[in-house]
C-alpha positions in Angstrom: -20.6 -4.5 19.1 -16.9 -3.9 19.7 -14.4 -6.6 18.9 -13.0 -6.2 22.4 -16.2 -7.4 24.0 -15.9 -10.8 22.4 -13.6 -13.6 23.4 -10.3 -13.6 21.7 -10.3 -16.1 18.8 -7.6 -18.6 18.2 -5.1 -16.6 16.1 -4.2 -19.7 14.2 -7.7 -20.4 12.9 -8.9 -19.7 9.4 -11.9 -18.0 11.0 -9.8 -15.4 12.8 -7.8 -14.6 9.7 -10.9 -14.5 7.5 -12.8 -12.3 9.9 -10.1 -9.7 9.8 -9.0 -10.3 6.2 -12.0 -10.3 4.0 -13.0 -6.6 4.7 -9.5 -5.6 3.9 -9.6 -7.5 0.7 -12.9 -5.9 -0.3 -11.6 -2.5 0.5 -8.4 -3.0 -1.5 -10.4 -4.6 -4.3 -12.7 -1.6 -4.5 -9.6 0.7 -4.7 -8.0 -1.5 -7.3 -11.2 -1.9 -9.4 -11.9 1.8 -9.4 -8.3 2.7 -10.2 -8.6 0.5 -13.3 -11.8 2.5 -14.2 -9.7 5.6 -13.7 -7.0 4.2 -16.0 -9.7 3.3 -18.6 -11.0 6.9 -18.7 -7.4 8.2 -18.9 -6.6 5.8 -21.6 -9.0 7.5 -23.9 -6.8 10.6 -23.7 -3.9 8.8 -25.4 -0.6 7.0 -24.8 1.1 10.1 -23.4 -1.6 10.3 -20.7 -1.2 6.6 -19.8 2.5 7.0 -19.6 2.2 10.1 -17.4 -0.1 8.3 -15.0 2.2 5.3 -14.9 5.1 7.7 -13.8 2.9 9.4 -11.3 1.5 6.2 -10.0 4.9 5.0 -8.9 5.7 8.4 -7.3 2.4 8.2 -5.4 3.1 4.6 -4.4 6.5 5.7 -3.1 4.9 8.6 -1.1 2.1 6.4 0.1 4.8 4.4 1.9 5.2 7.4 4.3 1.6 6.8 5.6 2.9 3.4 6.9 4.7 5.4 9.5 1.4 6.0 11.2 -0.3 2.8 10.2 2.3 0.4 11.4 3.3 2.3 14.5 -0.3 2.8 15.7 -1.4 -0.7 14.8 1.5 -2.4 16.7 1.1 -0.2 19.8 -2.7 -0.3 20.0 -3.0 -4.0 19.2 -0.5 -4.9 21.9 -2.4 -2.9 24.5 -5.7 -4.4 23.4 -4.3 -7.9 23.8 -3.0 -7.0 27.3 -6.2 -5.3 28.3 -4.4 -1.9 28.9 -7.1 0.3 27.5 -7.3 3.6 29.4 -4.9 6.4 30.1 -2.4 8.3 28.1 -0.2 5.2 27.6 -3.1 2.8 27.1 -5.0 2.2 23.9 -7.0 5.3 24.4 -4.0 7.6 24.7 -2.0 6.0 22.0 -4.9 6.3 19.5 -5.3 10.0 20.4 -1.6 10.6 19.9 -1.6 8.7 16.6 -4.3 11.0 15.3 -2.5 14.2 16.3 0.8 12.9 14.9 -1.0 12.0 11.6 -2.3 15.6 11.2 1.3 17.0 11.6 2.8 14.5 9.2 -0.1 14.8 6.6 0.2 18.6 6.5 4.0 18.4 6.1 4.0 15.7 3.4 1.2 17.3 1.4 2.9 20.7 1.4 6.3 19.3 0.4 4.7 17.0 -2.2 3.0 19.8 -4.1 6.2 21.8 -4.1 8.3 19.0 -5.6 5.7 17.6 -8.1 7.1 19.3 -11.2 10.8 18.8 -10.3 10.1 15.1 -9.7 8.5 14.7 -13.1 11.5 16.4 -14.7 13.8 13.7 -13.3 12.4 11.1 -15.7 13.5 13.0 -18.8 10.2 12.1 -20.4 8.8 14.0 -23.3 7.5 17.5 -22.6 3.9 16.3 -23.2 4.2 13.5 -20.6 5.9 15.9 -18.1 3.2 18.5 -18.3 0.4 15.9 -18.1 2.1 14.2 -15.1 2.6 17.5 -13.3 -1.1 18.4 -13.7 -2.1 15.0 -12.4 0.4 14.9 -9.5 -0.3 18.2 -7.7 -3.9 17.3 -6.6 -2.7 13.8 -5.7 -0.1 15.2 -3.4 -2.7 17.4 -1.7 -4.6 14.3 -0.8 -2.1 13.4 1.9 -3.8 16.0 4.1 -6.6 13.5 4.4 -4.7 10.2 3.9 -2.6 10.5 7.0 -5.5 11.0 9.5 -7.5 8.3 7.7 -4.6 5.9 8.2 -4.5 6.7 11.9 -8.2 6.2 12.3 -8.2 3.0 10.2 -5.3 1.6 12.3 -7.3 2.2 15.5 -10.3 0.3 14.2 -8.1 -2.5 12.9 -6.1 -2.9 16.1 -9.4 -3.6 18.0 -10.3 -6.3 15.4 -12.7 -4.1 13.4 -11.7 -4.0 9.7 -15.3 -3.6 8.5 -15.7 0.1 9.3 -12.7 1.1 7.2 -14.0 -1.1 4.5 -17.4 0.6 4.3 -15.7 4.0 4.1 -13.1 2.8 1.5 -15.8 1.4 -0.8 -18.0 4.5 -0.5 -15.1 6.9 -1.3 -14.0 4.8 -4.2 -17.5 4.7 -5.7 -17.6 8.5 -5.4 -14.2 8.7 -7.2 -15.5 6.6 -10.1 -18.6 8.7 -10.4 -16.7 12.0 -10.4 -14.1 10.8 -12.9 -15.9 11.3 -16.3 -17.5 14.5 -15.1 -14.2 16.2 -14.2 -12.1 14.6 -16.9 -14.4 15.3 -19.9 -16.6 18.1 -18.5 -19.8 16.1 -18.3 -22.8 18.0 -16.9 -21.4 21.4 -17.9 -18.4 21.1 -15.6 -15.0 22.2 -16.7 -13.1 19.6 -18.7 -9.8 19.3 -16.7 -8.5 16.3 -18.7 -6.0 14.2 -16.8 -6.0 16.6 -13.8 -9.7 15.9 -13.4 -8.9 12.3 -12.4 -6.7 13.4 -9.6 -9.1 16.1 -8.4 -11.8 13.4 -8.2 -9.5 11.4 -6.1 -8.7 14.4 -3.8 -12.4 15.0 -3.3 -13.2 11.4 -2.5 -10.3 11.1 0.0 -11.6 14.2 1.9 -15.1 12.9 2.0 -13.8 9.5 3.1 -12.0 11.1 6.1 -15.1 12.9 7.2 -17.1 9.6 7.0 -14.4 7.7 8.9 -14.3 10.3 11.7 -18.1 10.3 12.1 -18.1 6.5 12.5 -15.1 6.7 14.8 -17.1 9.0 17.1 -20.2 6.9 17.0 -19.0 3.3 17.2 -18.0 1.3 20.3 -14.2 0.6 19.8 -13.9 -1.0 23.3 -12.1 1.8 25.0 -12.8 5.6 25.6 -12.9 7.5 22.4 -9.9 9.8 22.1 -11.0 13.4 21.6 -9.5 15.3 18.7 -9.0 18.4 20.8 -7.8 16.7 23.9 -4.0 16.7 24.3 -2.7 13.3 25.4 0.9 14.4 25.3 3.5 13.2 22.9 5.0 10.4 24.9 4.0 7.8 22.4 5.2 9.7 19.4 8.8 8.6 19.8 7.9 4.9 20.0 5.4 5.2 17.2 8.0 6.8 15.0 10.6 4.3 16.1 8.3 1.5 14.8 6.7 3.4 12.0 9.7 5.1 10.3 11.5 1.8 9.5 8.1 0.4 8.4 7.5 3.3 6.2 11.0 3.3 4.7 10.7 -0.4 4.1 7.4 0.1 2.2 8.9 3.1 0.4 12.2 1.6 -0.8 10.8 -0.7 -3.5 8.6 1.9 -5.3 11.2 4.7 -4.7 14.0 2.6 -6.3 11.6 1.8 -9.1 11.4 5.5 -9.8 15.1 5.3 -10.9 14.2 2.2 -13.0 11.4 4.2 -14.6 13.9 6.9 -15.6 15.8 4.2 -17.5 12.6 2.7 -18.9 11.5 6.2 -20.2 14.7 6.4 -22.2 13.5 3.5 -24.3 10.3 5.4 -25.2 6.7 5.6 -23.8 5.9 2.0 -24.7 7.9 0.6 -21.8 6.5 3.1 -19.3 2.9 2.3 -20.4 3.6 -1.5 -20.2 4.9 -1.0 -16.7 1.8 1.0 -15.5 -0.7 -1.4 -17.2 1.0 -4.4 -15.7 1.3 -3.1 -12.1 -2.3 -1.9 -12.1 -3.6 -5.1 -13.7 -1.7 -7.5 -11.4 -2.6 -5.5 -8.3 -5.8 -7.6 -8.4 -3.8 -10.6 -7.4 -2.2 -8.7 -4.5 -5.5 -8.1 -2.7 -5.2 -11.1 -0.5 -1.6 -10.1 0.4 -2.9 -7.0 2.0 -5.8 -8.9 3.6 -3.6 -11.6 5.1 -0.9 -9.2 6.1 -3.3 -7.0 8.0 -4.9 -9.9 9.8 -1.5 -11.4 10.7 -0.1 -8.1 12.0 -3.2 -7.5 14.1 -3.4 -11.0 15.5 0.4 -11.0 16.2 0.2 -7.7 18.2 -2.8 -8.9 20.2 -1.3 -12.3 20.8 2.0 -10.8 22.1 0.0 -8.7 24.5 -1.4 -11.9 25.9 2.0 -13.7 25.6 0.4 -16.3 23.3 3.5 -17.3 21.3 2.1 -20.7 20.4 -0.9 -18.9 18.8 1.5 -16.9 16.7 3.2 -20.0 15.4 -0.2 -21.5 14.4 -1.1 -18.2 12.8 2.0 -18.3 10.6 1.4 -21.8 9.5 -2.2 -21.2 8.6 -1.7 -17.9 6.9 1.2 -19.3 4.9 -0.8 -22.2 3.5 -3.6 -19.8 2.6 -1.3 -17.4 0.9 0.4 -20.1 -1.2 -2.9 -21.6 -2.4 -4.3 -18.1 -3.4 -1.1 -17.2 -5.2 -1.3 -20.3 -7.4 -5.1 -20.2 -8.0 -5.1 -16.5 -8.9 -1.7 -16.5 -10.7 -2.4 -19.2 -13.3 -5.1 -17.2 -15.2 -2.8 -14.2 -15.4 0.0 -16.4 -16.8 -2.3 -18.0 -19.4 -4.0 -14.8 -20.6 -1.3 -12.3 -19.9 -1.5 -10.8 -23.4 -5.2 -10.5 -23.3 -5.0 -8.6 -19.9 -2.6 -6.0 -21.4 -4.8 -5.7 -24.5 -7.7 -4.5 -22.3 -5.9 -1.2 -21.9 -3.7 -1.1 -25.1 -4.6 -2.4 -28.5 -2.6 -0.1 -30.8 1.0 -0.8 -29.7 2.4 -4.3 -30.3 5.5 -3.4 -28.3 3.4 -2.5 -25.2 1.6 -5.8 -25.6 4.9 -7.8 -25.8 6.6 -6.0 -22.9 3.5 -6.2 -20.7 3.0 -9.9 -21.4 6.6 -10.7 -20.3 6.3 -8.5 -17.2 3.1 -10.1 -16.0 4.4 -13.6 -16.3 7.6 -12.8 -14.4 5.7 -11.2 -11.6 3.3 -14.2 -11.4 6.3 -16.4 -10.7 7.9 -13.9 -8.2 4.7 -13.7 -6.3 5.2 -17.3 -5.1 8.1 -16.0 -3.1 6.1 -13.0 -1.9 3.4 -15.5 -0.6 5.9 -16.5 2.1 7.7 -13.3 2.8 4.4 -11.3 3.2 3.5 -13.4 6.2 6.9 -13.2 7.9 7.0 -9.5 7.4 3.5 -9.0 8.8 4.5 -10.9 12.0 7.5 -8.6 12.5 5.4 -5.5 11.7 2.7 -6.6 14.2 5.4 -7.2 16.8 6.9 -3.7 16.2 10.2 -5.2 14.9 10.3 -3.2 11.7 14.0 -2.4 11.3 15.2 -5.8 9.9 12.6 -5.8 7.1 13.6 -2.3 6.3 17.3 -3.2 6.0 16.4 -6.3 3.9 14.2 -4.2 1.6 17.0 -1.6 1.1 19.5 -4.3 0.2 17.2 -6.2 -2.2 16.1 -3.1 -4.0 19.2 -0.8 -4.0 22.0 -3.3 -3.9 20.4 -6.1 -5.9 17.7 -4.7 -8.2 19.2 -1.4 -9.4 22.7 -2.7 -10.3 21.3 -5.8 -11.9 18.8 -3.8 -13.9 21.6 -1.5 -15.2 23.7 -4.5 -16.1 21.0 -6.3 -18.0 19.2 -3.4 -19.6 22.2 -1.1 -20.5 25.5 -3.0 -20.4 24.3 -6.3 -21.8 21.8 -4.6 -24.1 18.7 -6.6 -23.0 16.6 -3.5 -22.8 13.4 -3.1 -20.9 12.9 -6.8 -20.3 16.2 -6.9 -18.4 14.6 -4.5 -15.9 11.7 -6.9 -15.5 14.1 -9.7 -14.7 16.0 -7.6 -12.2 12.8 -6.8 -10.3 11.8 -10.5 -10.1 15.2 -11.5 -8.8 15.1 -8.8 -6.1 11.7 -10.1 -4.9 13.0 -13.6 -4.5 16.1 -12.4 -2.6 14.0 -10.3 -0.2 11.8 -13.3 0.6 14.8 -15.5 1.4 16.4 -12.9 3.7 13.1 -12.3 5.6 12.9 -16.0 6.3 16.4 -16.0 7.8 15.6 -13.1 10.1 12.1 -14.4 11.1 13.6 -17.7 12.2 15.9 -15.8 14.7 12.8 -15.0 16.8 14.0 -11.6 17.9 10.7 -10.0 16.9 9.2 -11.7 20.0 11.1 -9.3 22.3 10.3 -6.0 20.6 9.1 -3.3 23.0 6.2 -1.1 22.0 
């Protein structure tokens, strides 16, 4: 049954948030869990391999921000039309979904092609050891090729989500991640008589699973009732929505990209202190990503419900939504953060037992991020409201300031000028997160997001 055939739930209820959020959490959890399995297999190849994947991981996270161009633009536009009951025609939900799919193919092809071309030059920017550079390049090229499938997958996923169906993308996401995990040891170590591609085998497994995931998602997209006529892949709906989608999506993508992209410059500095700092960074980010699952879940639910509520002009519902989701986010941040604070060293030791320096640096980084996450618990909700409303420029500006004006200069001051070292970079990252949360609160309270046109 389509979500559109049901009565609209109260956006401020825990039930509405839970219904949309839990499948997103499961999907993100599967991706995070299997990425940890990926890191486990790669860890057996040595510290250089772990450091290479840490560098590539942040590059890919930066590039992944570009897919938000499609995700945020399509979600805001389709959800608004779903809420208003504007379902058919080239400017209705049907036409916008079709145009989003076409635009995603164009963007995916472009990003994948350019990404493969710049893979090695990007690795050389870090001035890492020759071994880490070669391993990183071998891993990065197939990962870049994966954007051919990722962009259309984001467009299809945004269409499902905008109608209130987050379960279908969850099913596909879990299935493709299981496939990735199964393929990993076969392609990394050459199990079953296959070629042993080493670190490149992990990224090839990811590429295959992403392609299979896109096929599954499109099959379900054609078969399921989404509440409005299925946009045909070969039918041209025009490009009238492209400009609005890009106007919403580009700031959203740049905002999502700016933190990891600025961190690439920090990683260049970290790499000058040796592979231990880079390894500690990669282990910490992947390990703590388990606590960020509910951020993605709540953020998706809030953005979707905001878009639908604005389509119905239900502003009181959005206020209730913000209050409920903020309370939920704070509680989860505390409950899930405390164990990481207490057992920070043990978490790092799961992936690195030989280097005491990696253990020390990772322990400090985990505890600082646990505290900073308390600020993110608030800002994530405010940012999701603005994203769902299509008001993505202010969050982009705030992200740029917090990361490029606050984080990078402060990191240089602490790590280099004051001689604090890698731990100074950890502190700079935490400070920038708190600043970003404070600035988002100020803009959210101005209520200009209510009047964004999509």
